[in-house]
N, C-alpha and C positions, 0 to 999 in steps of 0.2 A: 678729591677729586677722584673720579670714577669713566672712565674710557675703556673701549680695546680699540684699537685701530693699528695698522702697521707704520712704524715712523718710519722715512726716509731719512736718510742722512746726507747734512750739508757738512759737506768737510772745510770751507772758507768762506770768503767774502774779499772780493778787490774792490776797492773804489780808486775815481779817477777825475780831477777836473780840468778844465784848460788852464793855461798859463797868463790869461788876461784876467786881471784880480781889479774887482771893480768895487769900492767902498760903499755904502749905501749913501753916507754922504756927498759923494761924487756923483754918483747918481741920481740923484736929489740937485744937486746942483744943476747936472744937464737939463735934466728936464725943464727945470724952472727957467731955464735962459731960451726954453722954447715954448713955451705955454703962455696963453694970453695972460695977464696982468690978475684979471678976476679970479683965477683959476687957482694961484700961488696957496693961498691961505687952504684950501682944502686938500692940495698937492702936499704941503708940509705935515697938514695931519695924518695923512696915509703912511708916510715915510717914517714920520713918527713914533705911530703904533705898530710899523712888521715886526720891531723885534727882530731886525735883520739888521745886521754888522755890514758882512759882507755877501758877494757873490762871484761868479765867476763867469765869464764869456769867450766863445770861440771865436768873436769876429767884431773886436775893435774898431774896425772900419766899416761896420754898418753904421756905429752911432756916428763916424763923423759924418756919414752922408744922408745920414734923416732928419729931417723936424719934426714937431709936435705939427701939425696945420689945422687950421679951425676948419676948413674947407669939410665937405661930407667925404671927398676921396682926398688922399696927396699924392700930390702926380708924382712927387720926386722920390716916393719910397720905391724901394725896389720891388721889382716882381716878382709871382711865385716860383718862376723860372729859376730867376736868380738866386732865391735864397735855397733853393735845390741844391742849384751848383754851391754853393757854399756848406750845406749839409753834406751833399757828395762827396765833399775834398776833404771834410774833418772829421767826419762821424766814424770811419772804420777805426783811425788810429786811437782814437779816444777809447773806445770801445777794448781794443785790445791791450791799450795801456791796464785797463780795471783787470780784463783776464787773466793775462801775464802776472799781474799781482795777486789775483786768487789762486792760481797755480802754485805761484812761490810762497805762498805761507800756508802752505801743508805738502809732508813730504811723502804722500803714499801715493801720485798720479802725477803723470809728463800729459802734456799736450797728448802724445801719440797714443793713449787710453782713452782718448775723447770718444765716443762710440754716437754722441748726442749733443745738435746745438739749438739751443730756443734762443731766440733772440727779439728781442722787444725794442718794439720804438715808436712813437706817435708822432715825430715831429719832423719827418722827411719820408719821400717816396722816391726810389731808384731802383733800378734791376739789371745786373747782378749791384745786389749792395752793399752793405757793410757788413752783411753775415756771410758772404760769398769770400769778400775779403779778407775775413776774420780765417780765413783756410791759410794763406800768402802770412799773415802776421804771427801766428802762431804757430804753424807747422803741424795744422791737423791734416790726419788722412782724408784723401779724395770720397771714401766712403762714407764719411761720417753723415748722419741722417740731419736734415734740417727742419725746423718748424718756425716761424715768424708769428710775435701776435703784436699786431699792429692798432695804430689809430684807437688802442684803449684808454691813454691818457694815464693821469698817476697810477691808478692800481693794477697798469698793466706788468709790471713786472711779479707782484703778485699772480696773474693768472698766468705767467712765465714758470713762474714756482711749482704752481700745482700741475702744468702740462709736465714739467722735468719730473716730478714727482709719480702722474699716472705710468710714466716711461719705466720710470725706476721698480714702480711696483709689479706692472707687466713683464720686465726683464732684468731680473736679478744681477745678472753682469752688465749692464747700462752703468756707464759712467757719463753725463749730462752736465754740460755747460751750459748756464743760463748768462746772458749777455744784453744789459739794457742801456741803452744811451740813448740821450735829448739833448737836443740844441737847440733849446726855448728860444732865444734871447735872438734866433735871427729872425723871429717870426713880429719883432714889434714893430706896434702900430701906432703911427702918428698923428692919427683924427684924438683929438683929445676928449674921448668921451670919459664916463663916469670908471664905466669897465674897461677902457684902456690905463686909465691911471692908477686904477688898482694892478692890474697885472703888472705894469711897466714896477711898481712897487718890489711885485712878489719873485718873478719866476728867473731863473738861471740856468745853468748849462751842467750836463755831469753826465757820468757812467758808473756803473758797478757792474760786478759778475760774481756766481756764485757755482761753488763744485757741490754737484752731488752725486751718491750713487746708491746702487739698489743693493739687496740685502747679501748678496753673495760675496762681500767687502767685510770682516769683521773685525779686524785687525785697526787697533789705535781708536784714539777718541775724536769722532768727529765734534765739529765748532758747534752745533746742535741738532737738533731731530725738529722734522717736517711731520704732524702728528695728524692734523685734521683741518678740513677747507670750508669754507662757507661763501656763500654768494645768495644775492636778494635784491631784484630790482624793484624799486618806488615806481610806480610809472605816475602815479598823482604828483610827481616833483620830475616830471622827465626833460622839462625844459631848464630844470636846474642850473646844468653845466651843461656846454655845447661845444663840440670843435670842428669847426667845420673850414673845406680847404675857399678859399678866396682869390683873387685876380694879384694881391699885394698881402701874399703869407697866409699863414691859417689866422683863421679868427675866434679866437676865444671868446662866448658866451656865458655870462656868470648873472641867470637871472633871481638867484638867492639875493631878495632886499638886507639880508641880515643873517650870517651866518647861522643866527638862533634856531633857522627854522629847519636846520640839521636834525636838531635837538630829537625828535619822536622817532625818524628812522636811526640813529645810534640807537638810542635803546630800545629799541624793539629787535635791532638784527643784533647787538650783543648779546640782549637776554635772549634769540631763538637757537645764536652759535653754541651759549653756553649749554643751554640748557638739553640740545643734541644730545651734549656726549657726559650728561650730568653731571655737571662741573658749575662755580659759585665763581662772580668776582675773585672773591676771595682768596682763590685758589689760583688766580695770574699774581704773577712777581714780577714780572716783565710787560710793559706794554709800548708796543711799538706801533703808535698812531702815526699815521701819514701829516708830516706837516704842510697843509696847505697852505696854509697864513697860520698868522695869530689866533683869528677869530675862530677859526676850525678847531684848534688845539682849546681855547678857553670855552669854545660851547663843549668838547667831547669831555672836557675836564666834569666840567658841570652834570652834565647830563648822565655820567656814571660814577657821579657823586667820588671823584678822584682825589687821593691828597694831591698837593700842588709838585709833589717832588715826583710824582707816577709818570708823567711825561714830561723829564727832564733830557733823557735824550732827545727827542723827539724836538724840543725847543732849541736845544743844542746844535742841532743838526740845521734846525733853522736859521737861527743867528749868526753860522759858521757860511752857508751855502745858499742860504733860499731855497727857494721850490724849484727843485729840477724834474719835478714830474717822477715819471716812474722808477728813475733810478735809487729816489730819495728813502725808498720802502727802505734798500739791504743798507745805506748810508746810517739809516736808525738804528738797525741790527746791529749791523756791526759794532757802534757805538755805543750798544747796551751789552753786548758779548763781553768785548774788550774791559770796561767798568767792572761788570760783574766778576770776569777771572781775576783781575787785580786785586779785587777785596777777596773775595774769597773760591780757587778754583775748583773747588771739589763738592760745593753746595748745590743740590737740584734745583732747578728751578721752572716754572713754568712761563711762557710767553704768550701773548693775544698779537696780533699786527691786525691793522684794520686799515683800510684805503678805500677812498671814495672817486669814483668817475659821472660819465654821463651815463644817464638812464634813470632815473639818478640808481647806480649803483652801489653798493656796501659789498666791500669784499671780506674776509676774515680770514686767517691762519693760527691754528691753536701747535704749539709748539714748545719744546723744553732741550735744556740743557742739563747736561749728567745722565748718566745709566746708558746702556747698549742697544743694540736694534731688536724691536719689539718680534 
């Protein structure tokens, strides 16, 4: 391993999910009861292959009022305005729960120490929004500066961490809270297209938060250090992933005919990221790949030639929570760091995080556990 860059301390990660638990079996039963009979076989196949056992939703009542409709537009579906009302009512509290847990899991900082808030979301729009409400939920000082990373999709939190790191590197006394919340299930689409059926088998709600600081704070041992970031847009696959505002919620588009289409982009991006810092795959101990779905993880594993155990953290998060969009990456990092700490709290480990989003965009983070500020 050979790279030289200023590392940023990440002190803690907090996660949260809504109270409504939905087993994958129950979700399948619900959808089966509302789709044409000729789609049942395909639907069962999708759910059984998902490798998801459970998911969480903020809005159980939303499912009670919606049915899959074979017509082009399901007239009974809630409007976008109604879905935004659900987002406004619940997003801030869920984000605050994750943020409070992040604060509670380290002894060095309290809410009054926070200088910046980076808020990440792509499933709702409202102003003043959850980022402002966090001031009340957490007791933040009114002069805390805010940045919102919006509508970037599954890799949004990686951009949030990058923004926080840039702040910390430019302001050594900065203490930055990154908070991400997504209520994906409020955008449930009742038209039984192939895309909607796949999406119905994957997405879930959740929130995550992380606390970072500048190099002015040297006491204590951070959870990990963020070393370097990478990003690359592949315009030839621009239509692979889309996220648009529709009249009845946000519409996700998955134009990839097969997740294997991601393979050349994964190998190219990871190769570029590692070579930029004179590193090799063999240097990576912990792989935190965003679990967009089983097929994404399978493709990543094969494209990079990883051992089956390498993505155990990503697969565990997918199994227990589904794809929560932007917060999911922090769930994976938290899982990996918790497991690594239980096995050997002193061993230095190198990590790589990888995420995907519209563009087609790939984002990466190089990070390590152990050692001090560089």
